[in-house]
N, C-alpha and C positions, 0 to 999 in steps of 0.2 A: 504493500500500500504506500502510495506517495503521500507526502505531507505538504501543506501549503508552503513551507519553507524550502521545498525542493526546487522551486522555480519562481522567478519574479512574476510570471504570468499567472501564478496561483495565489500569490501573496499580495501583489500590488492592488490596492483598492480602486485603481483606475478602471472604469467600466466602458470606456470608448477610446479607441486608438485612431487618430486621424489617418486617412488612407495613405498620405505621403509618408507617414511614419511607418505604417505597415509595409510599404514598398521597400523600405530600407532595413527592415528587421532581419531578413534572411536573404540568401541568394536564390531568389525565385526564378522560375521559368515563366514565360508568358504564353498562354495557349490561345489567346484571342483577345478581342476587345468588346466592350459593352456597346450599347446603342449610342452612348455619348463618348465613345472612343477612350474609355478608361481601360487599362490593362486588367485582364483576369489572370490571377496568379496561381501557380501550382508548384508543388515540389513532391518528390518521392523519397520516403525513408526506407532504407533497406533494399536488398536485391534478391530476397528469397522467393520461393515459388508460389507462395500463397498471397494472391493479389487482393487488396482491400481498397475501397474508395471511401473517403471521408470529406464532407463539405459542410460549410456553414455560411452565414450571411445571405441566405436566400431572401430574407426580409432584413432591410438595412437597420432597423431598430431592434434587432435581436443579436446581441453581441457576445453572449456567454459562450456559445460554441466556438467563436473566433478565438477567444482566450484559451479554451480547452485545446484547440489545435496548435496554437502557438506554444503552449506548455509542452505538448507532445513533441513538437519539433525541437524545442529547447532541451528537453531531457535526452532526446536521441543524440543531438549534436554534442552533448556533454557526456555521452556514454553512460547514462544512468538507466537506460532501458535497453534490453536485448530484443532486437527485432530481426534476428538472423533468419528466421523462417519466413518472414513476410516482406512484401513490397506494399507499403502504405502510400497510396496516391491521395494527395491532399489539395483541396481548394479552400483557402481560408475565407474568401468572400466571393460568392458566385454572382452577387448583384451589387457591384461597386457604385452604380449610379444612385441606388437607394441608400447605400451605406453612407455616402458623403452627405446626404440630406437627412439621415437618421429617420427614414420613413419606411413603410412597409412595401410600397410599390416602386417600380423602377422608373427610369427617366421618361418613359412613355405612359406612366400611370397604370401599368399593368401589374397585377399580382402574379409573380412568377409561379407561385405554388397553385395557381389555377390555370396554368398554360401548358400542361403536359398531355394535351390531346391535339390542339391546333398548332402548337409551337410557333406562336406569333412573335416571340421575342428571340433575339440573338442569344441571350443568356441561357434560356431553357434548352434551346437546340444545342448549344455548346456543351452544356452539362451532360445531356443524354449521350451525345457523341463521344465525349470523354469517358463516361462510365462504360459504354458498350465496347470501346476500344480496349479498356483495361480488363474486361471479363472478370469482375470481382467475385470472389467467394462470398463476400458479404459487403454491404454498403451501410454507411452511417450518415444519417440525415439530421443535422443538428439545428434545433430551433429553440426559441424562448416562448414560454407561455405567460399569459397575463396573470396578474396577482389575484384575480378573482377566483382562481382554481384552488380547491382544497381537497384534502382527504381526511375524513373523520374530523372535520373542523380545524385541522392543522393546515397551514399553507403547503401546497403541493410544490416542494422545492425541486422535484424532478418527476416527470411522468414519461413512461415509455409506451411505444406502440409498435407492434408487428402488424403492418397494414393488411387490409383485405385486398384481394386481387379482382373481385367482382362483387356485384350487388348483394348476393346471398351471404357473403362473409364466410364462406366455407373455409374450414381449417384444413388446408391442403397439406400433404406431407412436407412440402418445402416450408410452408408457414409454421407448421408444428415444430420442425427442426430448429427454426430461428427462435421460437418461443422457448424451446428447451434450452437452447444455448444461452439465451439471455437469463433464464431462470438459474441455470448452473453458475453463470458468472456472478449474479447477485448473491447467491448462497456462498460463493467462495470469498466474498468480501468480508463476511462475518461481522456485519454492522447492522444496527437497527434500521429497519425499513419504514419507520414512522415518517410520514411526509413524502413517501414514494408512492406514486399512483400509476394507474394504467389509463392511457388516453382512449377516448372513444374510437372504436374501429368502424364507425360509419364510413361507407364507401364514397370516396370522392374521385370520380374518373379523371379529373383534371389535375389531381395532386401528384407530386413526383413519386411518393412512396407507393401509392396504389398503382400508378402506371408501371413502375419497375416490377412490382410483384406480378402484374399481368404479363410482363415480358419474361418472367422466369428469373429475375434478378433479385435475390433476397436482400432485404434491408430492414433496418430498425430505426425508428424515430426517437430522438431524445427531445423532450420539451423541458427546458430548464426554467425554474421559477424562483420566487423569493422564499426566504424563511424568516422567522421572527428576528427582527433587528438586523436583517441582512438584505437590504433592497438592492445591493449591487450584485447579488447572486454569487457571492464567493463560495458559499457552501456547495451550491449546485455545480460550480466550476470544478471544484476539487472532486466531488463525487462523480461527476460526469467523466473526468479524465480517468479515474480509477476504474470506472465501469467499462470504458472503451478497452483499456488494457486487459481487464478480466474477460471481456467477451472475446477478444482475440484468442485467448488461450483456452477458452471453455469448450467442452464437448457438447454435442446435441443429444446426449443420452436423456431418457425421460426425466422431466422435472415439472412440478406443479407450481413452482415459485411465481412465475409470471402470471399464471391464471389466478393465483390467490391475491395478487395485488388489488387493492380497492380501486375502483374506477374513480378518477377525479371528478369533482362536482363544481359547478359554477356557483357564485353567490357570495364569496368571501368579501367582507368589507375590511378596509385597512384601519381607519381610525374613526370611532363613533363617539360623538358627544350626545349624551342621552338627556331627554326631557328638558331641552332648552326652550325658554319662552320666546316665541317668534310669531309675530303677527297675531298676538293674543291667544296663541295656542301653544301647547307643549309638544314639541316634535324632537325626533332624533335627527342628527345631522352627521352625515358621513363625508369624510374628505379622503383624498388619495393623492399620491405623488405622481407627477408627470416629469419624465426626464426629457431633455431636449439637447440638440446640437445645432448651433447656428454659426457656421464658419468655424473660427477657432474657439468660440465660446461654448462651454458645456455647463449644464446646470440642472436644477430640479426645482419645481414649485408644486404647490398644493392646489387642487381644484375641488369644487363641490361635487361629490360623487352621487349622493342620494339624500332625500329629505322624506320625513314622514315617520310612520311606525316601523322601526327596523328591529324590533325585539326578536323576531324569529331568524334574523340573519346572523351567521357567525362572523366574528370580527377578530382582528389581530390585536387591537388596542381599544380600550374604552375609557372615557373620562365622564364622570357624573356631571351633568350640566343643569341640575335642578335650580341652582342658585344663579344661573346665567340668563341673560336676556340679550337678544339681538334686535337692532333697529334697522340696519342696512339690509336691502334685499339680497337674496342669494339666488344664483342662477346655476343650474346643473351644467357641469362641464366647464365652467368659467373659474379663473383664479379667485380664491376666497380672500375677502377682506373682512375680518371679524375679530372680536375679542371674546374669549371664553375664560373669564376670570384672569388668571395670570398668563394664559396662553393667547398669543395674538398673532394674527396673520395680516399681512398687508400686500395686496396684489399677488397673493399666492406664496409669499415668502414668510416663513416662520420667524418672527422677530423677537419673540420672548416666550 
């Protein structure tokens, strides 16, 4: 098991690396260019017979997988990991136009993960051509999930999915083999799986994982999330890296571990102020963090997430608000300006 101290990419609290900084981080190859002519980077670790493909940055505002791959490269270049059996083919950011904007969609406003049927973008076509050329034994599709997901009312800091290949969601021998392999890998880590979930296997014919399974190319989806007190997803970053290494080495002998993971659920709130007097009524007010990148500037602010009776919703943090009263109007999705006793927000910034 690797520790956070084993690589700066596991321990540095930075959650976004500018693309020009990423370009100079390692000696990359360029396999093509995005729709806005940004280079799509790749590298290969090892020269063994077992081919694997790993990519991240399909959505530009999902960066945890990028750091997992950078850590993997760093550990290999410093000879801290033995990959003699493998050839790991890596793309750290497949959607650089979205990455530089820190948005989900590419420069043409197309969601890449809904473009694996028509192939209307350069990036999706490039990714599939690259994967098929490498003929991988297994592929790793690294994403981030929103903070609304939870398992048993704990934030889902990692969720896995072995995708369906068609609408009936049949568990084919290939799919079962990947489930077994993932289950054996998780068991080998010998850590608590609290906060680890299983993502819905609803079939998306335009998503990359579902497309690949239909093409006979096995793959596993990682969805990295937040944990309590860790909105930069450092815990997910470390767990994800160790999971990748464990999956490489795992067998596909029968295992029920994957099947027994609870399916993650939507509805988790971040920070709830309860029973606040607002417009002559007592309401619960939920706020959440929003991260942004604007050129060289990076930061975070709070927006109003929900108002009303939120008693039935799980939450990460709660502050009793019965002694509080608000006079300024609140708008869902907008930066919050409000005073909750000693806690004050101004234009989304927590000032006290």
